C-alpha positions in Angstrom: -2.5 -19.3 9.0 0.5 -16.9 8.6 1.3 -18.0 5.0 -2.4 -17.2 3.9 -2.2 -13.8 5.8 1.5 -13.2 3.7 -0.5 -14.3 0.4 -3.2 -11.8 0.8 -0.9 -8.8 1.5 1.0 -9.6 -1.4 -2.1 -9.6 -3.4 -3.6 -6.6 -2.0 -0.3 -5.0 -2.6 -0.3 -6.0 -6.0 -3.7 -4.8 -6.8 -2.8 -1.3 -5.2 0.1 -1.2 -7.6 -1.8 -2.2 -10.5 -4.8 0.2 -9.6 -2.3 3.2 -9.4 -0.4 2.6 -12.4 -3.7 2.2 -14.4 -5.2 5.4 -12.7 -2.3 7.2 -13.6 -2.3 6.0 -17.2 -5.8 7.0 -17.5 -5.1 10.3 -16.3 -2.3 10.8 -18.9 -4.7 9.5 -21.6 -7.2 12.3 -20.6 -4.5 14.9 -20.4 -3.3 14.3 -23.7 -6.8 14.7 -25.3 
């Protein structure tokens, strides 16, 4: 059970990091135009 929780936490953190990078990149693209 704890292993499953660790996997979910890792996936959530990875998704959050990817989302933040994608949002920052999108803001930079909007700023360029």
